[in-house]
N, CA, C and O of each residue as an XYZ file, in Angstrom:
512
protein
N      -4.095    -13.712     16.174
C      -4.219    -12.776     15.118
C      -4.618    -11.295     15.625
O      -4.539    -10.310     14.891
N      -5.084    -11.253     17.052
C      -5.511    -10.043     17.433
C      -4.201     -9.199     17.802
O      -4.288     -8.018     18.141
N      -3.045     -9.846     17.719
C      -1.925     -8.911     18.023
C      -1.339     -8.249     16.715
O      -0.346     -7.522     16.744
N      -2.074     -8.578     15.500
C      -1.499     -8.062     14.385
C      -2.006     -6.536     14.237
O      -3.183     -6.183     14.318
N      -0.843     -5.662     13.995
C      -1.362     -4.351     13.936
C      -2.046     -3.954     12.509
O      -1.659     -4.514     11.483
N      -3.029     -3.013     12.482
C      -3.518     -2.492     11.252
C      -2.970     -1.353     10.664
O      -2.865     -1.137      9.457
N      -2.565     -0.504     11.759
C      -1.931      0.977     11.326
C      -0.888      1.096     12.260
O      -0.861      0.623     13.396
N       0.015      1.804     11.659
C       1.294      2.372     12.281
C       2.368      1.115     12.268
O       3.168      0.855     13.167
N       2.203      0.458     11.128
C       3.271     -0.665     11.122
C       4.653     -0.127     10.615
O       4.739      0.934      9.997
N       5.635     -0.849     10.887
C       7.048     -0.352     10.318
C       6.991     -0.224      8.919
O       7.481      0.851      8.571
N       6.593     -0.889      8.007
C       6.574     -0.462      6.764
C       5.676      0.595      6.326
O       5.943      1.161      5.266
N       4.661      0.936      6.984
C       3.867      1.976      6.845
C       4.497      3.421      7.302
O       4.326      4.447      6.644
N       5.178      3.363      8.407
C       6.025      4.361      8.840
C       7.135      4.843      7.869
O       7.414      6.030      7.699
N       7.797      3.697      7.190
C       8.852      3.931      6.349
C       8.211      4.656      4.953
O       8.756      5.546      4.299
N       7.098      4.119      4.725
C       6.366      4.733      3.557
C       6.085      6.270      3.687
O       6.210      7.073      2.763
N       5.701      6.556      4.921
C       5.369      8.041      5.195
C       6.750      8.822      5.073
O       6.784      9.919      4.516
N       7.880      8.232      5.603
C       9.182      9.029      5.351
C       9.272      9.259      3.847
O       9.450     10.412      3.455
N       9.159      8.201      2.919
C       9.292      8.208      1.701
C       8.484      9.363      1.001
O       8.921     10.169      0.180
N       7.300      9.270      1.471
C       6.297     10.228      0.920
C       6.768     11.704      1.258
O       6.628     12.586      0.411
N       7.298     11.956      2.436
C       7.717     13.291      2.957
C       8.688     13.639      2.034
O       8.646     14.795      1.613
N       9.592     12.866      1.607
C      10.700     13.224      0.496
C      10.191     13.617     -0.762
O      10.706     14.502     -1.446
N       9.213     12.988     -1.068
C       8.569     13.292     -2.513
C       7.775     14.465     -2.476
O       7.765     15.092     -3.535
N       7.107     14.930     -1.544
C       6.048     16.065     -1.702
C       5.848     16.662     -0.195
O       5.766     16.022      0.853
N       5.799     17.955     -0.373
C       5.431     18.621      0.948
C       3.854     18.972      0.993
O       3.436     19.849      1.750
N       3.123     18.340      0.259
C       1.714     18.574      0.201
C       1.210     17.833      1.409
O       1.763     16.787      1.750
N       0.080     18.377      2.141
C      -0.413     17.835      3.260
C      -0.894     16.353      2.922
O      -1.403     16.099      1.830
N      -0.719     15.432      3.863
C      -1.121     14.110      3.827
C      -2.023     13.902      5.072
O      -1.994     14.608      6.080
N      -2.880     12.762      4.843
C      -3.736     11.998      5.905
C      -3.308     10.571      5.880
O      -2.802     10.000      4.914
N      -3.574     10.044      7.079
C      -3.200      8.586      7.235
C      -4.377      7.761      7.613
O      -5.237      8.130      8.413
N      -4.364      6.634      6.997
C      -5.441      5.506      7.534
C      -6.837      6.138      7.581
O      -7.541      6.212      8.588
N      -7.176      6.639      6.204
C      -8.287      7.250      5.864
C      -9.508      6.282      5.674
O      -9.697      5.737      4.587
N     -10.354      6.074      6.778
C     -11.347      5.154      6.691
C     -12.493      5.512      5.878
O     -13.298      4.643      5.545
N     -12.645      6.848      5.496
C     -13.730      7.344      4.609
C     -13.792      6.857      3.204
O     -14.782      6.808      2.475
N     -12.348      6.443      2.903
C     -12.124      6.001      1.491
C     -12.128      4.478      1.420
O     -11.747      3.776      2.357
N     -12.576      4.010      0.271
C     -12.645      2.505      0.188
C     -11.297      1.843      0.372
O     -10.287      2.337     -0.129
N     -11.273      0.804      1.038
C      -9.899      0.090      1.263
C      -9.137      0.713      2.345
O      -8.047      0.252      2.681
N      -9.756      1.940      3.020
C      -8.756      2.529      4.012
C      -7.248      2.700      3.706
O      -6.340      2.131      4.312
N      -7.111      3.589      2.650
C      -5.628      3.859      2.338
C      -4.797      4.213      3.426
O      -5.234      4.867      4.372
N      -3.367      3.737      3.335
C      -2.575      3.959      4.570
C      -2.171      5.437      4.466
O      -1.868      6.035      5.498
N      -2.151      6.022      3.346
C      -1.593      7.523      3.112
C      -2.596      8.053      1.830
O      -2.863      7.362      0.847
N      -2.985      9.152      2.022
C      -3.548      9.840      0.970
C      -2.874     11.428      0.789
O      -2.585     12.179      1.720
N      -2.739     11.664     -0.445
C      -2.477     13.184     -0.484
C      -3.626     14.018     -1.267
O      -3.588     14.169     -2.488
N      -4.435     14.433     -0.618
C      -5.654     15.062     -1.099
C      -5.228     15.975     -2.452
O      -5.890     15.820     -3.477
N      -4.273     16.787     -2.433
C      -3.923     17.706     -3.265
C      -3.612     16.933     -4.710
O      -3.750     17.506     -5.791
N      -3.257     15.819     -4.601
C      -2.859     15.146     -5.831
C      -3.856     13.922     -6.157
O      -3.669     13.210     -7.144
N      -4.852     13.737     -5.326
C      -5.803     12.715     -5.500
C      -5.038     11.295     -5.419
O      -5.297     10.362     -6.179
N      -4.058     11.251     -4.398
C      -3.251      9.926     -4.459
C      -3.670      9.191     -3.268
O      -3.740      9.712     -2.155
N      -3.952      7.942     -3.527
C      -3.980      7.113     -2.298
C      -2.924      6.060     -2.629
O      -2.680      5.549     -3.722
N      -2.328      5.842     -1.386
C      -1.258      4.869     -1.245
C      -1.537      3.677     -0.279
O      -2.010      3.924      0.830
N      -1.279      2.470     -0.630
C      -1.567      1.280      0.353
C      -0.206      0.687      0.536
O       0.544      0.642     -0.439
N       0.105      0.319      1.466
C       1.497     -0.552      2.082
C       0.911     -1.978      2.205
O       0.131     -2.255      3.117
N       1.291     -2.860      1.293
C       0.651     -4.143      1.318
C       1.770     -5.020      1.840
O       2.909     -5.090      1.378
N       1.171     -5.809      3.080
C       2.138     -6.920      3.623
C       2.110     -8.036      2.704
O       1.131     -8.437      2.075
N       3.448     -8.558      2.691
C       3.596     -9.771      1.664
C       2.696    -10.923      1.997
O       2.081    -11.549      1.134
N       2.647    -11.166      3.214
C       1.803    -12.362      3.499
C       0.034    -12.092      3.159
O      -0.679    -12.825      2.474
N      -0.341    -10.924      3.811
C      -1.674    -10.904      3.885
C      -2.251    -10.329      2.437
O      -3.465    -10.270      2.241
N      -1.384     -9.954      1.543
C      -1.960     -9.526      0.324
C      -1.220    -10.304     -0.851
O      -1.089     -9.790     -1.962
N      -0.796    -11.435     -0.577
C      -0.479    -12.285     -1.521
C       0.761    -12.029     -2.452
O       0.686    -12.396     -3.625
N       1.881    -11.426     -1.991
C       3.053    -11.199     -2.724
C       3.526    -12.416     -3.355
O       3.718    -13.477     -2.760
N       3.735    -12.166     -4.824
C       4.098    -13.477     -5.551
C       5.507    -13.949     -5.208
O       5.807    -15.101     -5.521
N       6.440    -13.138     -4.569
C       7.723    -13.515     -4.236
C       7.754    -13.974     -2.743
O       8.587    -14.802     -2.375
N       6.994    -13.522     -2.029
C       7.222    -13.615     -0.496
C       6.108    -14.458      0.236
O       6.312    -14.989      1.327
N       5.139    -14.523     -0.319
C       3.808    -15.101      0.563
C       4.010    -16.637      0.586
O       4.171    -17.297     -0.441
N       3.992    -17.119      1.756
C       4.330    -18.438      1.929
C       3.035    -18.838      2.872
O       2.899    -18.332      3.985
N       2.173    -19.713      2.373
C       0.803    -20.191      2.849
C       1.523    -21.175      4.061
O       2.473    -21.947      3.935
N       0.784    -20.885      5.166
C       1.215    -21.877      6.379
C       0.922    -23.405      6.061
O       0.107    -23.699      5.187
N       1.524    -24.256      6.702
C       1.294    -25.804      6.277
C       0.045    -26.232      6.918
O      -0.572    -27.168      6.410
N      -0.409    -25.644      7.996
C      -1.703    -26.041      8.674
C      -2.858    -25.060      8.043
O      -2.633    -23.911      7.662
N      -4.032    -25.660      8.004
C      -5.224    -24.887      7.465
C      -4.975    -24.059      6.090
O      -5.364    -22.918      5.845
N      -4.245    -24.908      5.278
C      -3.853    -24.644      3.862
C      -5.207    -23.812      3.271
O      -5.229    -22.625      2.944
N      -6.196    -24.661      3.234
C      -7.390    -24.164      2.539
C      -7.937    -22.809      2.905
O      -8.287    -21.950      2.096
N      -7.972    -22.707      4.358
C      -8.417    -21.525      4.858
C      -7.442    -20.197      4.500
O      -7.902    -19.099      4.188
N      -6.146    -20.479      4.594
C      -5.143    -19.409      4.362
C      -5.082    -19.173      2.952
O      -4.970    -17.986      2.642
N      -5.128    -20.003      2.024
C      -5.375    -19.716      0.535
C      -6.486    -18.832      0.127
O      -6.321    -17.782     -0.495
N      -7.698    -19.335      0.531
C      -8.846    -18.775      0.447
C      -8.870    -17.220      0.923
O      -9.218    -16.308      0.173
N      -8.476    -17.049      2.199
C      -8.260    -15.741      2.703
C      -7.274    -14.853      1.873
O      -7.564    -13.690      1.592
N      -6.348    -15.314      1.571
C      -5.271    -14.425      0.806
C      -5.948    -14.178     -0.599
O      -5.877    -13.019     -1.007
N      -6.593    -15.096     -1.394
C      -7.153    -14.818     -2.500
C      -8.203    -13.857     -2.381
O      -8.247    -12.927     -3.186
N      -9.087    -13.972     -1.441
C     -10.166    -12.988     -1.133
C      -9.463    -11.640     -1.078
O      -9.816    -10.737     -1.836
N      -8.347    -11.460     -0.083
C      -7.833    -10.218      0.001
C      -7.298     -9.530     -1.162
O      -7.435     -8.322     -1.355
N      -6.588    -10.457     -2.051
C      -6.137     -9.883     -3.398
C      -7.364     -9.511     -4.138
O      -7.289     -8.397     -4.657
N      -8.538    -10.187     -4.335
C      -9.718     -9.786     -5.078
C     -10.126     -8.402     -4.542
O     -10.243     -7.436     -5.295
N     -10.343     -8.336     -3.192
C     -10.924     -7.133     -2.496
C      -9.926     -5.908     -3.052
O     -10.402     -4.913     -3.599
N      -8.678     -6.068     -2.877
C      -7.630     -5.021     -3.204
C      -7.907     -4.495     -4.489
O      -8.065     -3.289     -4.678
N      -7.978     -5.418     -5.448
C      -8.015     -4.986     -6.990
C      -9.661     -4.421     -7.043
O      -9.827     -3.435     -7.762
N     -10.597     -4.841     -6.504
C     -11.816     -4.130     -6.525
C     -11.802     -2.717     -6.015
O     -12.446     -1.833     -6.581
N     -11.042     -2.495     -4.905
C     -10.732     -1.370     -4.242
C     -10.075     -0.211     -5.162
O     -10.399      0.976     -5.163
N      -9.168     -0.776     -5.871
C      -8.285      0.094     -6.727
C      -9.083      0.609     -7.960
O      -8.964      1.759     -8.383
N      -9.888     -0.311     -8.495
C     -10.792      0.080     -9.596
C     -11.719      0.965     -9.099
O     -12.040      1.877     -9.861
N     -12.151      0.931     -8.179
C     -13.429      1.718     -7.523
C     -12.743      3.205     -7.492
O     -13.152      4.191     -8.105
N     -11.486      3.124     -6.543
C     -10.916      4.488     -6.421
C     -10.570      5.279     -7.372
O     -10.660      6.504     -7.300
N     -10.026      4.467     -8.622
C      -9.547      5.099     -9.910
C     -10.939      5.622    -10.663
O     -11.002      6.659    -11.323
N     -11.858      4.855    -10.472
C     -13.121      5.434    -11.123
C     -13.651      6.541    -10.498
O     -14.380      7.268    -11.173
N     -13.367      6.908     -8.975
C     -13.640      8.177     -8.593
C     -12.587      9.079     -8.702
O     -12.580     10.079     -7.984
N     -11.585      8.836     -9.600
C     -10.708      9.957     -9.817
C      -9.291      9.933     -9.120
O      -8.464     10.815     -9.346
N      -9.042      8.829     -8.223
C      -7.880      8.837     -7.382
C      -6.677      8.036     -8.261
O      -6.913      7.146     -9.077
N      -5.684      8.416     -8.004
C      -4.503      7.664     -8.477
C      -4.076      6.737     -7.281
O      -3.992      7.185     -6.137
N      -3.841      5.582     -7.557
C      -3.547      4.347     -6.501
C      -2.241      3.963     -6.702
O      -1.809      3.684     -7.820
N      -1.558      3.929     -5.657
C      -0.100      3.247     -5.718
C      -0.277      2.193     -4.458
O      -0.812      2.451     -3.380
N       0.274      1.015     -4.843
C       0.262     -0.067     -4.039
C       1.780     -0.441     -3.845
O       2.476     -0.688     -4.830
N       2.258     -0.478     -2.639
C       3.572     -0.869     -2.507
C       3.911     -1.956     -1.631
O       3.483     -1.932     -0.477
N       4.515     -2.760     -1.973
C       4.842     -4.128     -0.945
C       5.617     -3.807      0.052
O       6.363     -2.842     -0.114
N       5.639     -4.495      1.275
C       6.542     -4.081      2.441
C       7.711     -4.488      2.224
O       8.607     -4.018      2.924
N       8.040     -5.486      1.184
C       9.438     -5.664      0.981
C      10.203     -4.624      0.040
O      11.418     -4.707     -0.138
N       9.414     -3.644     -0.545
C       9.959     -2.523     -1.180
C      10.467     -1.526     -0.246
O      11.259     -0.659     -0.615
N       9.975     -1.631      1.129
C      10.332     -0.639      2.065
C      11.493     -1.104      3.169
O      11.800     -0.403      4.133
N      12.016     -2.249      2.905
C      13.281     -2.667      3.708
C      14.406     -1.624      3.451
O      14.534     -0.994      2.401
N      15.131     -1.532      4.446
C      16.483     -0.769      4.534
C      17.279     -1.025      2.971
O      17.820     -0.100      2.366
N      17.244     -2.116      2.582
C      18.182     -2.544      1.425
C      17.304     -2.190      0.082
O      17.774     -2.333     -1.046
N      16.211     -1.798      0.288
C      15.216     -1.667     -0.962
C      14.703     -0.266     -1.134
O      14.442      0.174     -2.254
N      14.554      0.452     -0.015
C      13.785      1.608      0.118
C      14.380      2.832     -0.756
O      13.603      3.678     -1.198
N      15.672      2.908     -0.981
C      16.221      3.912     -1.876
C      15.815      3.779     -3.310
O      15.621      4.764     -4.023
N      15.689      2.518     -3.727
C      15.308      2.229     -5.198
C      13.940      2.540     -5.256
O      13.524      3.156     -6.237
N      13.061      2.155     -4.214
C      11.751      2.288     -4.185
C      11.380      3.746     -4.228
O      10.422      4.099     -4.915
N      12.161      4.705     -3.457
C      12.084      6.109     -3.554
C      12.196      6.636     -4.824
O      11.381      7.469     -5.221
N      13.119      6.245     -5.514
C      13.572      6.879     -6.721
C      12.321      6.419     -7.844
O      11.846      7.255     -8.612
N      11.943      5.235     -7.830
C      10.851      4.969     -8.648
C       9.651      5.705     -8.427
O       9.058      6.271     -9.345
N       9.207      5.718     -7.023
C       8.097      6.638     -6.828
C       8.272      8.057     -7.011
O       7.256      8.730     -7.184
N       9.511      8.672     -6.999
C       9.717     10.081     -7.239
C       9.440     10.293     -8.697
O       8.890     11.339     -9.042
N       9.829      9.250     -9.713
C       9.524      9.556    -11.020
C       7.869      9.583    -11.269
O       7.297     10.407    -11.981
N       7.371      8.741    -10.691
C       5.934      8.650    -10.760
C       5.172     10.020    -10.128
O       4.259     10.621    -10.694
N       5.687     10.326     -8.986
C       5.067     11.651     -8.362
C       5.448     12.719     -9.364
O       4.550     13.470     -9.748
N       6.640     12.870     -9.819
C       6.959     14.012    -10.719
C       5.904     14.125    -11.932
O       5.481     15.206    -12.341
N       5.512     12.795    -12.486
C       4.565     12.942    -13.493
C       3.215     13.229    -12.931
O       2.461     13.882    -13.652
N       2.839     12.894    -11.900
C       1.542     13.216    -11.189
C       1.477     14.719    -10.993
O       0.485     15.354    -11.352
N       2.505     15.277    -10.438
C       2.411     16.686    -10.175
C       2.482     17.361    -11.273
O       1.944     18.468    -11.240
N       3.049     16.995    -12.375
C       3.136     17.785    -13.730
C       1.743     17.784    -14.440
O       1.513     18.663    -15.270
N       0.754     16.785    -14.136
C      -0.511     16.710    -14.846
C      -1.541     17.686    -14.205
O      -2.679     17.771    -14.665
C-alpha cells in the first residue's frame, strides 16, 4: 500500500485539464489546509474538487472488495465513504461548493461527457 500515490494521479491530472477548460481562474492543488485535502480548489469560486478513486471511495459501479480480508476492506471503504460525506457537509457549511468526480468519469471514453456536465455546473456557479 505504500506504493499507492496520494497526489498527482492520472485521474487527478486529467481533472486539472478539464478544469483549465472550464475556467481561467487561479487554482490550487492538494490543499492540505482544507478539510479532506481537496485535489483542486478554485478560490475565486469557493469551489473544492475531489477526484475519487473507484476502489478507495466505494464507487457503486466499480468497487470490488478483495476476496481476502473482506471484513477489513469493507470496513475501510465504508469509513472512507462516511469521512467523505462528513467532509462535504463541513466544507459546504463553510461556504464551499464541492464537486466529487469518480475516476471512471475521467477515462478517455468518458471525459468529454464529464467536461460537458461540469461545464454546465461551472456556468451556473460563475453566474451566481
